[in-house]
C-alpha positions as CSV (number, residue, x, y, z in Angstrom):
1,M,0.0,0.0,0.0
2,I,1.1,3.6,-0.5
3,I,1.1,5.7,2.6
4,R,1.9,9.4,2.3
5,R,4.3,10.8,4.9
6,S,3.1,13.4,7.2
7,V,4.4,15.6,9.1
8,I,-13.0,-0.1,41.1
9,V,-15.8,2.2,50.2
10,A,-19.1,0.6,49.6
11,I,-21.3,0.9,46.6
12,L,-23.0,4.3,46.9
13,I,-26.0,5.5,45.1
14,L,-26.0,9.0,43.6
15,A,-28.0,10.6,46.4
16,A,-25.6,9.3,49.1
17,G,-22.3,9.5,47.2
18,S,-22.5,12.9,45.6
19,C,-24.2,16.2,45.5
20,R,-25.2,18.4,42.6
21,V,-24.7,22.1,42.5
22,R,-25.5,24.8,39.9
23,N,-22.6,26.7,38.5
24,T,-24.0,30.2,37.9
25,M,-21.1,31.1,35.6
26,N,-22.3,28.8,32.8
27,D,-25.5,27.3,34.2
28,K,-23.8,23.9,34.1
29,V,-24.8,21.1,36.6
30,L,-21.8,19.8,38.4
31,T,-21.6,16.5,40.3
32,E,-19.4,16.3,43.3
33,I,-17.6,13.0,42.9
34,S,-16.5,11.0,46.0
35,I,-12.7,10.5,45.9
36,D,-10.7,8.7,48.6
37,R,-6.9,8.8,48.6
38,F,-6.2,5.1,49.6
39,E,-2.4,5.5,49.1
40,Q,-2.3,8.3,51.7
41,D,-4.2,6.1,54.2
42,L,-2.1,3.1,53.4
43,F,1.3,4.7,53.8
44,S,0.2,6.4,57.0
45,I,-0.3,3.1,58.8
46,D,1.5,2.6,62.2
47,M,3.8,-0.4,62.0
48,Y,3.8,-0.5,65.8
49,S,0.0,-0.8,65.8
50,L,-0.4,-2.7,62.6
51,S,-3.6,-4.6,63.5
52,D,-5.4,-1.4,64.4
53,S,-4.3,0.3,61.2
54,I,-5.5,-2.6,59.1
55,S,-8.8,-2.7,60.9
56,Y,-9.2,1.0,60.0
57,L,-8.5,0.2,56.3
58,K,-11.0,-2.7,56.3
59,K,-13.7,-0.4,57.7
60,K,-13.0,2.5,55.3
61,Y,-12.4,0.4,52.2
62,P,-14.6,-2.7,52.6
63,E,-15.0,-3.3,48.9
64,F,-11.7,-2.1,47.7
65,L,-9.2,-3.6,50.1
66,P,-9.8,-7.2,49.1
67,L,-9.5,-6.2,45.5
68,F,-6.2,-4.4,46.2
69,N,-4.8,-7.4,48.1
70,N,-5.8,-10.1,45.7
71,K,-5.8,-8.4,42.2
72,I,-3.5,-5.4,42.4
73,I,-0.5,-6.2,44.6
74,E,-1.4,-9.9,44.9
75,I,-0.5,-10.6,48.5
76,G,-3.6,-12.7,49.1
77,S,-6.5,-12.7,51.4
78,M,-6.7,-10.9,54.7
79,D,-7.5,-14.3,56.3
80,L,-4.0,-15.6,55.6
81,P,-1.7,-16.0,58.6
82,L,1.1,-13.8,57.0
83,Y,-1.2,-11.1,55.6
84,N,-0.1,-8.4,58.0
85,E,3.5,-9.1,57.3
86,R,3.0,-9.1,53.5
87,L,1.1,-5.8,53.6
88,L,3.9,-4.2,55.7
89,A,6.5,-5.5,53.3
90,F,4.7,-3.7,50.4
91,V,4.5,-0.5,52.4
92,T,8.1,-0.6,53.5
93,D,9.6,-1.8,50.2
94,F,12.3,0.8,49.4
95,T,11.2,1.5,45.9
96,I,7.5,1.5,46.6
97,Y,8.1,3.8,49.6
98,R,10.0,6.2,47.3
99,V,7.2,6.0,44.7
100,S,4.6,6.9,47.4
101,K,6.7,10.0,48.2
102,Q,6.7,11.0,44.6
103,V,3.0,10.4,44.2
104,N,2.3,12.5,47.2
105,E,4.4,15.3,45.8
106,V,3.0,15.2,42.3
107,F,-0.6,14.9,43.5
108,A,-0.3,16.8,46.8
109,D,-3.4,18.9,45.7
110,F,-5.9,16.7,44.0
111,S,-8.6,19.4,43.8
112,V,-8.0,20.2,40.2
113,Y,-8.5,16.6,39.1
114,K,-11.5,16.3,41.4
115,K,-13.1,19.3,39.8
116,E,-12.4,18.0,36.2
117,L,-13.8,14.6,37.1
118,S,-16.8,16.1,38.8
119,E,-17.6,18.2,35.7
120,A,-17.2,15.3,33.3
121,F,-19.2,12.8,35.4
122,G,-21.8,15.5,35.8
123,R,-22.1,15.4,32.0
124,F,-22.1,11.6,32.1
125,H,-25.1,11.8,34.5
126,D,-26.9,14.2,32.3
127,Y,-26.4,12.0,29.2
128,F,-27.0,8.7,31.1
129,P,-29.2,9.4,34.2
130,A,-30.0,5.7,34.7
131,K,-26.3,4.8,34.9
132,P,-24.4,4.8,38.3
133,L,-21.6,7.2,39.0
134,P,-18.4,5.8,40.4
135,S,-16.8,6.3,43.8
136,I,-13.2,7.0,42.9
137,I,-10.3,5.7,44.8
138,T,-6.7,6.5,44.1
139,C,-3.9,4.1,45.0
140,I,-0.4,2.9,44.1
141,T,-0.4,-0.3,42.1
142,G,3.3,-1.0,41.9
143,F,3.2,0.2,38.3
144,N,0.7,-2.6,37.4
145,Q,-2.5,-0.8,36.3
146,S,-3.6,2.7,35.3
147,M,-7.4,2.3,35.7
148,I,-9.4,-0.5,37.3
149,T,-13.2,-0.7,37.5
150,A,-15.3,-2.9,39.8
151,D,-19.0,-2.6,40.6
152,S,-19.4,1.1,41.5
153,L,-15.7,1.7,41.9
154,L,-13.2,3.4,39.7
155,I,-9.6,3.0,40.8
156,I,-6.8,5.2,39.6
157,G,-3.2,4.0,39.9
158,L,-1.5,7.3,40.4
159,D,2.0,5.8,40.0
160,K,1.1,5.4,36.3
161,Y,0.7,9.1,35.9
162,L,3.8,10.7,37.4
163,G,5.0,12.3,34.2
164,S,6.5,11.0,31.0
165,D,10.1,11.7,32.1
166,D,9.7,10.6,35.7
167,E,12.9,8.9,36.9
168,F,11.1,5.7,38.1
169,Y,9.9,5.0,34.6
170,Q,13.4,5.2,33.2
171,L,15.0,3.2,36.0
172,M,12.6,0.2,35.8
173,Y,13.7,-3.1,34.4
174,P,12.7,-4.0,31.9
175,P,12.4,-0.4,30.9
176,I,9.0,1.1,30.0
177,P,8.9,1.7,26.3
178,G,8.8,5.3,25.2
179,Y,5.4,5.0,23.5
180,M,3.9,3.9,26.9
181,R,5.8,6.6,28.9
182,Y,4.5,9.2,26.5
183,V,0.9,9.0,28.0
184,M,2.0,8.4,31.6
185,H,1.3,12.0,32.8
186,P,-1.3,13.6,35.0
187,Q,-3.4,15.2,32.2
188,K,-4.3,11.7,30.9
189,I,-6.1,10.8,34.1
190,L,-9.4,12.4,33.1
191,P,-9.8,10.9,29.6
192,D,-8.5,7.5,30.8
193,A,-11.0,7.5,33.7
194,L,-13.9,8.3,31.4
195,F,-12.8,5.7,28.8
196,A,-12.6,3.1,31.5
197,W,-16.0,3.9,32.9
198,L,-17.7,4.1,29.5
199,T,-16.3,0.7,28.5
200,T,-17.4,-0.7,31.9
201,E,-21.0,0.6,31.7
202,F,-21.4,-0.1,28.0
203,E,-20.0,-3.6,27.5
204,Y,-18.7,-5.0,24.3
205,N,-21.1,-7.2,22.3
206,N,-18.9,-10.1,21.2
207,T,-21.6,-11.9,19.2
208,K,-19.6,-11.1,16.1
209,D,-16.1,-10.6,17.5
210,N,-14.1,-9.2,14.5
211,L,-11.9,-6.3,13.7
212,L,-14.9,-4.1,12.7
213,S,-16.7,-4.7,16.0
214,N,-13.6,-3.9,18.0
215,I,-12.6,-0.7,16.2
216,I,-16.2,0.7,16.3
217,Y,-16.6,-0.3,20.0
218,Q,-13.4,1.4,21.1
219,G,-13.8,4.3,18.7
220,R,-17.3,4.8,20.1
221,A,-15.9,5.0,23.6
222,I,-13.4,7.6,22.4
223,Y,-16.2,9.6,20.8
224,G,-18.1,9.4,24.2
225,V,-15.0,10.7,26.0
226,Q,-14.8,13.6,23.6
227,Q,-18.4,14.6,24.3
228,L,-17.9,14.4,28.1
229,I,-14.8,16.6,27.9
230,P,-15.7,19.4,25.5
231,G,-12.7,21.0,23.9
232,I,-10.2,18.3,24.7
233,H,-7.3,18.4,22.3
234,D,-7.1,15.4,19.9
235,T,-3.5,14.6,20.9
236,L,-4.6,14.3,24.6
237,L,-7.8,12.5,23.7
238,W,-5.8,9.9,21.7
239,G,-2.4,10.0,23.4
240,F,-0.9,10.4,19.9
241,K,2.1,12.6,19.1
242,P,1.2,15.5,16.8
243,Q,3.0,13.9,13.9
244,Q,1.1,10.6,14.5
245,L,-2.2,12.4,14.5
246,D,-1.2,14.2,11.3
247,F,-0.3,10.8,9.7
248,C,-3.8,9.5,10.5
249,I,-5.5,12.6,9.0
250,V,-3.5,12.6,5.8
251,N,-3.6,8.8,5.3
252,E,-7.2,8.1,6.5
253,K,-8.4,7.0,3.0
254,Q,-5.3,4.8,2.3
255,M,-5.6,3.1,5.7
256,W,-9.3,2.4,5.2
257,L,-8.8,1.1,1.7
258,F,-6.1,-1.2,2.9
259,V,-8.3,-2.7,5.6
260,V,-11.1,-3.2,3.2
261,E,-9.1,-4.5,0.2
262,Q,-7.0,-6.8,2.3
263,K,-10.2,-8.3,3.8
264,K,-9.2,-7.4,7.3
265,L,-12.5,-5.7,8.3
266,F,-14.3,-9.0,9.3
267,E,-11.2,-10.8,10.5
268,S,-11.7,-12.6,13.7
269,D,-8.1,-13.7,14.4
270,K,-7.3,-12.2,17.8
271,L,-3.6,-11.6,16.8
272,I,-4.6,-9.6,13.8
273,I,-7.2,-7.6,15.8
274,I,-4.6,-6.8,18.5
275,Q,-2.3,-5.3,15.8
276,Y,-5.0,-2.6,15.1
277,V,-6.5,-1.9,18.6
278,D,-3.8,-2.4,21.2
279,E,-1.2,0.1,22.4
280,A,2.0,-0.3,20.4
281,P,4.7,1.9,19.0
282,F,3.0,1.9,15.6
283,T,0.4,-0.1,13.6
284,K,2.4,-2.6,11.6
285,D,0.2,-2.5,8.4
286,F,0.4,1.3,8.3
287,S,4.1,1.9,8.5
288,Q,6.3,3.0,11.5
289,E,5.1,6.6,11.2
290,S,1.6,5.5,12.2
291,P,0.5,5.4,15.9
292,G,-0.5,2.3,17.6
293,R,-4.3,1.8,17.8
294,A,-4.7,3.4,14.3
295,G,-7.5,1.0,13.7
296,V,-9.4,2.5,16.7
297,W,-8.9,5.9,15.1
298,L,-10.7,4.6,12.0
299,G,-13.4,3.2,14.2
300,Y,-13.9,6.7,15.7
301,Q,-14.2,8.2,12.2
302,I,-16.9,5.7,11.4
303,V,-18.8,6.6,14.6
304,A,-18.4,10.3,14.0
305,S,-19.8,10.0,10.5
306,Y,-22.7,7.9,11.8
307,M,-23.6,10.7,14.2
308,R,-23.3,13.4,11.6
309,N,-25.5,11.5,9.2
310,N,-28.1,10.4,11.7
311,K,-29.0,13.6,13.6
312,E,-31.8,11.9,15.6
313,V,-29.4,9.6,17.3
314,T,-28.5,10.7,20.8
315,L,-25.3,9.9,22.6
316,S,-27.3,7.5,24.8
317,D,-28.7,5.8,21.6
318,L,-25.1,5.5,20.3
319,M,-23.6,4.0,23.4
320,N,-26.5,1.5,23.7
321,E,-26.3,0.3,20.1
322,T,-24.6,-3.1,20.0
323,N,-25.0,-3.8,16.2
324,Y,-21.6,-2.5,15.1
325,L,-22.2,-3.4,11.4
326,K,-25.4,-1.3,11.5
327,I,-23.3,1.7,12.7
328,L,-21.0,1.2,9.7
329,N,-23.8,0.8,7.2
330,L,-25.7,3.9,8.4
331,S,-22.5,6.0,8.8
332,K,-22.1,6.5,5.0
333,Y,-18.4,6.5,5.8
334,N,-16.3,7.2,2.8
335,P,-13.0,9.0,3.5
């Protein structure tokens, strides 16, 4: 093909877990999201009164603590004889302790992020009033996860958002690739949180699990994030470098023709799908100048065309539509 070069606290219902206020500046309804800083509570435990400290964490985080133990840092159940020692070992680990200090420095004041999350989830509530709002918990995952969802919880791993050039990312072994470090900065918290919640609340319909379904499903979630964060820059929305975004814009038609002509669109091979939708330094079929997830970018373009050409369709209608082929057919997409 020819490509042109270019430059997861108990589950809370809305009335108990948040309050809504009117912003008189722009008459916008805001939602005060509940955010708990688990990492601050965890690293404040008293090692000389460990049982009391753990009892406090159990009481404050009844749903989250078991998840943290079993799925995030994988030290096992609180019923295990050596649980207290294992938790203490995590908290006092030299590197993890230093990371906790860095997290506390970078995110000493979380009010800006809380305001942004409250505004965006206020819009989420307005678009989808029947859907639950999350209780948000921040933590340190040991560089394992960025966003985790469970029931009515949205967990943010702050150690994955310290800044692209943070020393810990560069000292880790094996090293974190540059294309992954590029999006590991505080400004990505908001779009990543909304993407995680949208894909949790509007699950993937895998009846026909092929490339088309995957790119439209993920592209639709990106479109939803864009509506919930009006004015977000495309490079932040996508996590693409400017030249990668330019590549997609310039080569949209060529990429689409390649996928269609090479009969990739209805491909169900997981390995092929991954090449188009997973994070990577580039999308193999589209040259090394392309971004990873370029297939999702095409899926977004189909969704955007679908919304432009079907004015009666609401965002709620879109997010509840599970016939991805129908979206393509009604999009009139023709780059």
